[in-house]
C-alpha positions in Angstrom: 3.9 73.8 27.1 5.3 75.6 24.1 9.0 75.5 25.4 8.6 71.8 26.1 7.4 71.1 22.6 10.2 73.2 21.1 12.8 71.3 23.0 11.2 67.9 22.1 11.0 68.8 18.4 14.7 69.9 18.3 15.7 66.7 20.1 13.9 64.6 17.5 15.3 66.5 14.6 18.8 66.2 16.0 18.9 62.5 15.0 16.6 62.4 12.0 17.5 58.9 10.9 16.6 57.3 14.2 13.4 59.3 14.5 12.4 58.5 11.0 12.9 54.7 11.5 10.7 54.9 14.6 8.1 56.9 12.8 8.1 54.2 10.0 7.8 51.4 12.6 4.8 53.0 14.2 3.3 53.9 10.8 3.6 50.4 9.4 2.2 48.9 12.5 -0.8 51.4 12.4 -1.4 50.7 8.7 -1.1 46.9 9.1 -3.6 46.8 11.9 -6.0 49.2 10.2 -5.9 47.3 6.9 -6.3 43.9 8.6 -9.3 45.2 10.7 -10.8 46.6 7.5 -10.5 43.2 5.8 -12.1 41.5 8.9 -14.9 44.0 8.7 -15.4 43.1 5.0 -15.5 39.4 5.9 -18.0 39.9 8.7 -20.3 42.1 6.5 -20.2 39.5 3.7 -21.1 36.7 6.1 -23.9 38.8 7.6 -25.3 39.7 4.3 -25.0 36.1 3.1 -27.1 34.9 6.1 -29.6 37.7 6.1 -30.1 38.3 2.4 -28.4 35.5 0.4 -30.0 32.6 2.2 -33.2 34.5 3.0 -32.9 34.1 6.8 -33.7 37.8 7.4 -32.7 39.6 10.5 -35.1 37.6 12.7 -36.2 34.0 12.4 -39.5 32.9 13.9 -39.7 29.3 15.0 -42.4 27.2 16.7 -41.9 27.0 20.4 -40.0 23.7 21.1 -38.2 23.8 17.7 -35.2 21.5 17.7 -35.8 19.9 21.1 -34.7 16.3 21.5 -37.5 13.9 20.7 -39.6 16.5 18.9 -41.5 15.3 15.9 -42.8 17.1 12.8 -45.8 18.6 14.7 -43.5 20.0 17.3 -41.1 21.6 14.9 -43.4 23.0 12.2 -46.1 25.6 12.1 -49.4 24.2 10.9 -51.3 26.0 8.2 -53.6 27.9 10.7 -50.6 28.7 13.0 -48.6 30.1 10.0 -51.5 32.3 9.0 -51.7 33.7 12.6 -47.9 34.5 12.5 -48.2 36.1 9.1 -51.2 38.2 10.3 -49.1 39.6 13.2 -46.1 40.3 10.9 -48.4 42.1 8.4 -49.2 44.6 11.2 -45.5 45.2 12.1 -44.1 48.3 10.4 -40.5 47.2 10.7 -41.1 44.0 8.8 -40.0 44.7 5.2 -40.0 41.1 3.8 -41.5 38.0 5.3 -40.3 34.6 3.9 -41.7 31.3 5.2 -39.5 28.2 4.7 -38.6 24.8 6.0 -35.9 22.1 6.0 -36.5 19.1 3.9 -34.9 15.6 3.9 -35.5 12.7 1.6 -34.4 10.6 -1.4 -33.7 12.0 -4.8 -33.7 9.7 -7.8 -33.0 10.1 -11.5 -34.6 6.8 -12.3 -31.3 4.8 -12.1 -29.5 6.2 -9.1 -30.8 7.5 -5.8 -29.2 9.6 -3.1 -30.1 10.8 0.3 -30.4 14.6 0.2 -31.1 17.6 2.3 -32.9 20.7 1.1 -34.1 24.2 1.9 -37.7 25.0 1.0 -37.8 28.7 0.3 -40.3 31.3 -0.8 -38.9 32.3 -4.3 -40.5 35.7 -4.6 -39.5 36.8 -1.1 -36.0 35.4 -1.3 -35.4 37.3 -4.6 -36.7 40.5 -2.9 -34.3 40.0 0.0 -31.3 39.6 -2.3 -32.3 42.7 -4.3 -32.2 44.7 -1.1 -28.6 43.5 -0.2 -25.9 46.1 -0.2 -22.9 46.2 -2.5 -22.0 43.3 -4.8 -24.2 40.8 -2.9 -27.3 42.4 -4.5 -25.9 41.8 -8.0 -24.3 38.4 -7.2 -25.9 35.4 -9.0 -25.9 32.4 -6.8 -26.7 29.8 -9.4 -26.6 28.7 -13.0 -29.9 28.3 -14.9 -33.2 29.8 -14.0 -34.4 31.3 -10.7 -36.8 29.4 -8.7 -40.3 30.7 -9.2 -43.6 30.5 -7.4 -45.3 30.2 -10.9 -43.3 27.0 -11.5 -43.2 25.3 -8.1 -41.9 22.0 -9.4 -38.7 23.6 -10.5 -35.8 22.9 -8.0 -32.2 23.8 -7.6 -29.4 21.2 -6.9 -25.8 21.7 -5.7 -23.0 21.0 -8.1 -22.0 18.0 -6.1 -25.5 16.5 -6.2 -25.7 17.1 -9.9 -22.5 15.1 -10.4 -23.6 12.4 -8.0 -26.9 11.7 -9.9 -25.5 12.6 -13.3 -28.1 15.3 -13.8 -28.4 18.2 -16.3 -30.5 21.3 -16.3 -34.0 20.4 -17.5 -33.8 16.8 -16.2 -36.8 15.4 -14.2 -36.2 13.7 -10.8 -38.3 12.1 -8.2 -38.1 13.5 -4.7 -39.4 11.2 -1.9 -39.7 11.8 1.8 -41.9 11.5 4.9 -45.2 13.4 5.1 -46.3 15.4 8.2 -48.3 12.3 9.5 -45.4 9.9 9.1 -46.4 8.3 5.7 -44.2 8.2 2.6 -44.7 10.4 -0.4 -43.0 11.3 -3.7 -43.2 14.2 -6.1 -41.7 14.9 -9.5 -39.4 17.9 -9.9 -37.5 19.5 -12.7 -33.9 20.7 -12.2 -33.9 24.3 -13.3 -30.8 25.6 -11.5 -27.4 24.4 -10.1 -25.7 26.3 -7.3 -22.3 26.0 -5.6 -22.0 24.6 -2.1 -19.2 23.7 0.3 -19.0 21.6 3.4 -19.4 17.9 4.2 -22.9 17.7 2.7 -22.2 19.8 -0.4 -23.0 16.9 -2.7 -26.4 16.3 -1.1 -28.0 19.8 -1.0 -31.0 21.1 -3.0 -33.4 24.0 -2.9 -37.2 23.7 -3.5 -40.1 26.2 -3.5 -42.0 26.0 -0.3 -45.2 25.1 -2.1 -43.7 22.0 -3.6 -42.3 21.0 -0.2 -45.8 21.2 1.2 -47.0 18.8 -1.5 -44.2 16.4 -0.4 -45.1 16.8 3.2 -48.8 16.6 2.3 -49.4 19.5 4.8 -49.4 23.3 4.8 -47.5 25.5 7.2 -43.7 26.1 7.4 -40.8 25.3 9.6 -39.7 28.9 10.1 -40.4 32.4 9.0 -37.6 34.8 8.1 -38.2 38.5 8.7 -36.1 41.2 7.0 -36.3 44.4 8.9 -36.1 48.0 7.7 -33.4 48.7 10.2 -31.2 46.0 11.7 -30.5 48.2 14.7 -34.1 47.7 15.9 -33.9 43.9 15.8 -33.9 43.4 19.6 -36.8 45.8 20.1 -38.8 44.2 17.3 -38.1 40.7 18.7 -39.5 41.6 22.1 -42.5 43.3 20.5 -43.3 40.4 18.1 -42.9 37.8 20.9 -45.5 39.6 23.0 -47.9 40.1 20.1 -47.6 36.5 19.0 -48.1 35.2 22.5 -51.2 37.4 22.9 -52.5 36.0 19.5 -52.1 32.4 20.9 -48.9 31.6 18.9 -46.1 30.6 21.3 -42.9 31.0 19.3 -39.1 31.4 19.6 -37.5 34.3 17.8 -33.8 34.2 17.1 -31.5 36.8 15.5 -29.6 36.1 12.3 -26.4 35.7 14.4 -28.0 33.1 16.7 -29.1 31.2 13.6 -25.6 31.2 12.0 -23.1 29.0 13.9 -20.6 29.4 11.0 -20.6 33.2 11.5 -20.0 32.9 15.2 -17.1 30.5 14.7 -15.5 32.7 12.1 -16.0 35.7 14.3 -14.3 34.0 17.3 -11.5 32.8 15.1 -10.8 36.3 13.7 -11.0 37.8 17.2 -8.2 35.5 18.4 -6.1 36.3 15.2 -6.7 40.0 15.7 -5.5 40.0 19.3 -2.4 37.9 18.3 -1.5 40.3 15.5 -2.2 43.4 17.7 0.1 42.2 20.4 2.9 41.4 17.9 2.6 44.8 16.2 2.5 46.6 19.6 5.6 44.8 20.9 7.6 45.6 17.7 6.5 49.3 17.8 7.2 49.5 21.6 10.7 48.1 21.2 11.4 50.6 18.4 10.3 53.5 20.6 12.2 52.2 23.7 15.3 51.9 21.6 15.0 55.4 20.2 14.4 57.0 23.7 17.0 54.8 25.3 19.7 55.9 22.7 18.5 59.5 23.2 19.1 59.2 27.0 22.6 57.9 26.5 23.5 60.6 24.0 22.0 63.4 26.0 23.3 62.5 29.5 25.2 65.8 29.9 22.3 67.8 28.5 20.1 66.1 31.1 22.6 67.0 33.8 22.6 70.7 32.7 18.7 70.7 32.8 18.7 69.2 36.3 21.4 71.7 37.4 19.1 74.5 36.1 16.3 73.3 38.4 14.4 70.7 36.3 12.8 68.0 38.5 13.0 64.3 37.7 9.4 64.4 36.6 10.2 67.2 34.2 12.9 65.0 32.6 10.3 62.2 32.2 7.8 64.7 30.8 10.3 65.8 28.2 10.8 62.3 26.9 7.1 61.5 27.1 6.4 64.5 24.9 9.1 63.4 22.4 7.7 59.9 22.4 4.1 61.1 22.0 5.2 63.2 19.0 6.6 60.0 17.5 3.4 58.1 18.2 1.2 60.9 16.8 3.4 61.5 13.8 3.7 57.7 13.1 -0.1 57.4 13.3 -0.7 60.2 10.8 1.8 58.6 8.5 0.1 55.3 9.1 -3.2 56.8 8.1 -1.7 57.9 4.8 -0.3 54.4 4.3 -3.7 52.9 5.1 -5.4 55.1 2.5 -2.7 54.2 0.0 -3.3 50.5 0.7 -7.0 50.9 0.4 -6.7 52.7 -2.9 -4.3 50.1 -4.2 -6.8 47.3 -3.5 -9.5 49.3 -5.1 -7.5 49.9 -8.2 -6.1 46.3 -8.4 -9.6 44.8 -7.9 -8.3 41.4 -6.7 -10.8 38.5 -6.4 -10.9 35.4 -4.2 -13.1 32.4 -3.4 -14.5 32.6 0.2 -15.7 29.6 2.1 -19.3 28.4 1.7 -19.7 30.2 -1.6 -17.2 28.6 -4.0 -17.4 31.4 -6.6 -15.0 34.2 -7.2 -16.0 37.5 -5.5 -14.2 40.9 -5.3 -11.8 41.3 -2.4 -12.3 44.5 -0.5 -10.9 46.4 2.5 -13.2 48.7 4.4 -12.2 52.0 5.9 -13.6 51.8 9.5 -13.0 55.1 11.4 -13.6 53.3 14.8 -10.8 50.8 14.1 -8.4 53.5 13.0 -9.1 55.7 16.0 -8.5 52.6 18.2 -5.2 51.9 16.4 -4.1 55.5 16.8 -5.0 55.6 20.5 -3.1 52.3 21.0 0.0 53.6 19.2 0.0 56.9 21.2 -0.5 55.1 24.5 2.2 52.6 23.6 4.6 55.4 22.8 3.9 57.1 26.2 4.4 53.9 28.1 7.6 53.2 26.2 8.9 56.7 27.1 8.1 56.2 30.8 10.0 52.9 30.8 13.1 54.3 28.9 13.3 57.6 30.8 13.5 56.1 34.2 17.2 56.0 34.1 17.5 59.6 32.9 15.2 60.8 35.7 17.2 58.9 38.3 20.6 60.4 37.3 22.6 62.3 39.9 23.4 65.8 38.6 27.1 65.6 39.3 27.4 62.2 37.5 25.4 63.4 34.6 27.5 66.6 34.2 30.7 64.5 34.3 29.5 61.9 31.8 31.8 61.6 28.7 
């Protein structure tokens, strides 16, 4: 193989300008794909951490069996007090359960005394949610989601409202509001609440959202229990095994439940993932086509310029497959060299983003966060393998004419 490599290297250095342009095309394609995949990985990690830690959903969410079914009432969608105690007892014996946070969805009317608005809220366990956010990785653990004071189990009447709801009801931090809604048995109830925080929200219902401690939501419903229980695991990789184990233990304890993963609970994440999958494939095809055309052009020009050389090699006994092998080796060297150069460009781009420290405002948060690009070895290996395979395929396509040449015609080529 050494003579073949020697011939291939001399052939590439014979026309340095063309070889360099092909190397750059492959390198830029490699770097572009790697950096884009690194940005997508950053987006996915942020959305995952937002769902698992930021919103307190945990890696697993335990729901009452029949939750969300058409026609289901409050009793069918909420754990009663005794049922919740049974669920929490089983979770207390689960070694993988790190944080357990009961919560529920709340709907009702909020009034400042002059103006009322229909609103929708999340009842959370303040202590457990704070613990989940502390355990988040990177900037998410340090990220402050609100202005004002944190919700506290010691002050259950303190609530948080979205920026839009604050404007709608002309509220300020420290104001007292009345929150009214249905109880568990279908009656109507109202509780006083103090606005202790304001948070950013996006979407169609951004001006109707609020957060309330679960204890105060129970007073509004005039019943104990919870609508769901979020479970943060020690290791997310064990989520499926823990789900199976918890389902069996809860069924044995007389608590029929549904257990969903964080991904199943986040429709927004699934839609974003599907969108980026389509974009990634589209960009991947465009980059590969550009790189392939560059390699085909380089090999094609080499075939034209080296026709007599090919004739001499054939006259000396080289088979057509040997001619193809020679050009495949040259192309593979271009693909490998371009991938290595692309790796350097990827590291340079990653370092530039780290030094520049740009910021942006992602959807569903509405606050400025650092923009990052992750270095993902798996993606870079995939890009390198793709570029190498592409170069080999391009060489096979471009070298067909060279391998099919008649020796006499090749020797007489001017």
